[in-house]
C-alpha positions as CSV (number, residue, x, y, z in Angstrom):
1,X,23.5,-8.5,-2.1
2,X,24.5,-5.8,-4.8
3,X,27.5,-7.3,-6.1
4,X,30.1,-4.2,-7.1
5,X,28.6,-3.4,-9.8
6,X,32.6,-2.5,-11.2
7,X,32.5,-6.8,-11.5
8,X,29.1,-7.2,-13.1
9,X,28.9,-7.7,-16.7
10,X,28.2,-5.0,-18.8
11,X,24.2,-4.2,-19.6
12,X,23.3,-4.1,-23.3
13,X,19.2,-3.9,-22.7
14,X,16.8,-3.7,-20.1
15,X,14.3,-6.1,-19.8
16,X,11.2,-5.0,-17.9
17,X,8.2,-7.3,-16.0
18,X,5.2,-5.7,-16.8
19,X,2.6,-6.6,-14.9
20,X,3.1,-6.1,-10.9
21,X,6.4,-3.6,-12.0
22,X,5.4,-1.2,-13.7
23,X,1.6,-1.9,-13.8
24,X,-0.6,-3.2,-10.0
25,X,-1.9,-6.5,-10.8
26,X,-3.7,-7.8,-8.0
27,X,-7.5,-9.1,-8.4
28,X,-8.2,-10.2,-5.3
29,X,-8.0,-6.4,-4.0
30,X,-10.8,-5.6,-6.4
31,X,-12.8,-8.7,-5.8
32,X,-12.3,-7.6,-1.8
33,X,-14.4,-3.9,-2.9
34,X,-16.9,-5.8,-5.5
35,X,-18.5,-8.9,-3.5
36,X,-16.5,-8.9,-0.2
37,X,-13.2,-10.3,1.9
38,X,-14.8,-13.3,2.4
39,X,-17.0,-14.8,-0.4
40,X,-13.6,-13.3,-2.5
41,X,-12.2,-15.3,-0.5
42,X,-14.3,-18.9,-0.6
43,X,-14.5,-18.0,-4.3
44,X,-10.7,-18.4,-5.0
45,X,-10.3,-21.0,-3.0
46,X,-12.4,-23.0,-4.9
47,X,-11.5,-22.5,-8.4
48,X,-8.2,-21.6,-10.0
49,X,-8.7,-18.2,-11.8
50,X,-5.3,-17.9,-11.9
51,X,-4.8,-20.5,-14.2
52,X,-8.1,-19.3,-16.1
53,X,-5.6,-16.2,-17.1
54,X,-2.9,-18.3,-17.7
55,X,-4.7,-20.2,-20.7
56,X,-5.2,-16.0,-21.8
57,X,-1.8,-15.6,-21.4
58,X,-0.3,-18.4,-23.4
59,X,-2.5,-17.2,-26.0
60,X,-6.4,-18.2,-25.6
61,X,-8.4,-15.9,-26.7
62,X,-9.9,-13.9,-24.2
63,X,-13.5,-13.2,-24.0
64,X,-13.7,-17.1,-25.1
65,X,-11.9,-18.4,-21.7
66,X,-12.7,-16.4,-19.2
67,X,-16.9,-16.8,-20.4
68,X,-16.2,-20.5,-21.2
69,X,-14.6,-20.9,-17.4
70,X,-17.4,-18.5,-16.1
71,X,-20.2,-21.1,-18.0
72,X,-18.7,-24.3,-16.0
73,X,-19.3,-22.6,-13.1
74,X,-22.0,-20.8,-12.5
75,X,-22.2,-20.2,-8.7
76,X,-19.7,-17.8,-9.8
77,X,-21.1,-17.0,-13.2
78,X,-21.2,-12.8,-12.8
79,X,-18.3,-12.6,-10.9
80,X,-16.0,-14.8,-13.8
81,X,-16.9,-12.6,-16.3
82,X,-16.3,-9.3,-14.4
83,X,-12.4,-10.2,-15.7
84,X,-13.5,-10.1,-18.7
85,X,-15.8,-7.2,-18.4
86,X,-14.0,-5.0,-15.6
87,X,-9.9,-6.3,-16.2
88,X,-9.0,-2.8,-16.6
89,X,-10.2,-1.7,-13.4
90,X,-8.2,-4.6,-12.1
91,X,-5.0,-3.7,-14.4
92,X,-3.7,-0.8,-12.8
93,X,-2.2,1.9,-11.6
94,X,0.9,2.1,-13.0
95,X,3.4,2.1,-11.3
96,X,4.7,5.3,-11.8
97,X,8.6,5.4,-10.6
98,X,9.1,2.5,-12.6
99,X,7.7,4.0,-15.4
100,X,10.0,6.9,-14.9
101,X,12.8,4.8,-14.7
102,X,12.2,3.3,-18.0
103,X,11.9,6.3,-19.5
104,X,15.2,7.4,-17.5
105,X,16.9,4.5,-19.5
106,X,15.7,5.0,-22.5
107,X,16.2,8.7,-22.8
108,X,20.8,7.7,-21.5
109,X,20.4,5.2,-25.0
110,X,19.9,2.4,-23.2
111,X,17.8,-0.5,-25.2
112,X,14.4,-1.3,-23.2
113,X,11.9,-4.6,-23.6
114,X,9.1,-6.0,-22.3
115,X,8.6,-9.6,-21.1
116,X,5.6,-10.1,-20.2
117,X,2.8,-12.6,-19.1
118,X,0.5,-10.8,-21.4
119,X,-2.6,-12.5,-23.1
120,X,-3.1,-10.7,-26.6
121,X,-6.3,-8.7,-26.4
122,X,-5.6,-7.2,-22.5
123,X,-2.3,-5.8,-24.0
124,X,-5.0,-4.1,-26.7
125,X,-6.8,-2.6,-23.5
126,X,-3.5,-1.9,-21.4
127,X,-1.9,0.1,-24.7
128,X,-4.8,2.0,-24.9
129,X,-4.9,3.0,-21.0
130,X,-0.7,3.4,-20.4
131,X,0.8,5.0,-23.1
132,X,4.7,4.4,-21.6
133,X,3.6,0.3,-22.5
134,X,4.9,1.8,-26.7
135,X,8.1,3.0,-25.4
136,X,9.9,-0.4,-25.7
137,X,11.7,-1.0,-28.2
138,X,10.6,-4.6,-28.4
139,X,8.1,-6.5,-26.5
140,X,7.9,-9.9,-26.1
141,X,4.3,-11.1,-25.0
142,X,3.4,-14.6,-23.7
143,X,-0.2,-14.5,-25.8
144,X,1.7,-13.9,-29.0
145,X,4.7,-16.1,-28.2
146,X,2.2,-19.3,-26.9
147,X,4.3,-19.8,-24.1
148,X,5.0,-18.5,-20.6
149,X,7.3,-17.2,-18.4
150,X,8.5,-19.7,-16.5
151,X,9.0,-22.0,-19.7
152,X,12.9,-22.1,-20.8
153,X,11.3,-21.3,-24.4
154,X,10.0,-17.8,-24.2
155,X,13.7,-16.6,-22.9
156,X,14.8,-18.6,-25.5
157,X,13.0,-17.5,-28.2
158,X,14.0,-13.0,-26.9
159,X,17.9,-14.2,-27.1
160,X,17.0,-15.7,-30.4
161,X,15.4,-12.1,-31.6
162,X,16.9,-9.2,-29.5
163,X,20.5,-9.3,-30.5
164,X,21.7,-8.8,-27.4
165,X,24.1,-11.9,-25.2
166,X,22.0,-13.0,-22.4
167,X,25.3,-11.6,-20.4
168,X,24.6,-8.4,-21.6
169,X,20.7,-8.1,-20.4
170,X,19.2,-7.0,-16.8
171,X,16.1,-8.3,-16.3
172,X,13.9,-7.0,-13.8
173,X,10.7,-9.7,-12.1
174,X,8.4,-10.1,-8.8
175,X,8.4,-13.6,-9.6
176,X,11.0,-15.5,-8.0
177,X,10.6,-18.0,-10.6
178,X,10.7,-16.2,-13.3
179,X,13.4,-14.7,-12.3
180,X,15.2,-18.3,-11.6
181,X,14.5,-18.9,-15.3
182,X,16.5,-16.1,-16.7
183,X,19.2,-17.3,-13.6
184,X,20.1,-20.1,-15.7
185,X,20.4,-18.5,-19.0
186,X,23.0,-15.9,-17.8
187,X,21.0,-13.2,-17.3
188,X,21.4,-10.7,-14.8
189,X,18.7,-10.1,-12.5
190,X,17.2,-8.2,-10.2
191,X,14.0,-9.1,-8.3
192,X,11.6,-6.4,-7.9
193,X,9.6,-6.2,-4.1
194,X,9.6,-2.5,-4.7
195,X,10.0,0.7,-7.7
196,X,12.1,2.3,-4.8
197,X,14.7,-0.9,-4.6
198,X,14.7,-0.9,-8.4
199,X,15.5,2.5,-9.0
200,X,18.1,2.4,-6.3
201,X,19.9,-0.5,-8.6
202,X,19.5,0.9,-11.6
203,X,21.5,4.1,-9.7
204,X,24.0,1.7,-7.8
205,X,25.4,0.1,-11.4
206,X,26.0,3.6,-12.8
207,X,22.9,2.7,-15.4
208,X,21.1,5.7,-13.8
209,X,21.0,8.7,-11.4
210,X,18.5,9.8,-9.3
211,X,18.4,12.9,-11.0
212,X,16.8,11.4,-13.9
213,X,13.8,10.3,-12.2
């Protein structure tokens, strides 16, 4: 339950996760279309593809990580390589209402930061496709920082750089473990379940209005 806004600390900056908050990220859905649900399920059950992706998020070279993993698993070599070769097909579409909240907050003068597990090369691809990724005042990306959520170090690094007290940061993320890590540091948080729910939270906090969207 959201507490009465009058009892919450003032918000000095809003911190956005990107995947599944601003851009849909569900690789399984694309693989279902490409190879069928049965083979996709078999591949994902056999191989830890998300751990492979985590290596990219922590700073591994995108093509090298994916292609090395493909060579180590030749039964799925072609399909694994698609994680690199067709990456932009997996990272879409933009979640429009969330993008509108980002821009509404910025218009109202709130600093907006990104805190996201995102590889270096994939982010370049995403930035070329999604212009709103350049709207952030500061971007804290795991691929550049060498550490990923929910490790406490990445939150500490943001705090040390951003000029805001932890309790003045409002953080939105779709993963409960990332929210819990921010809660532990005294951040204000919102667990993202839908763009509408997030927009309603901001409206209830008097940070934006429906007319802004």
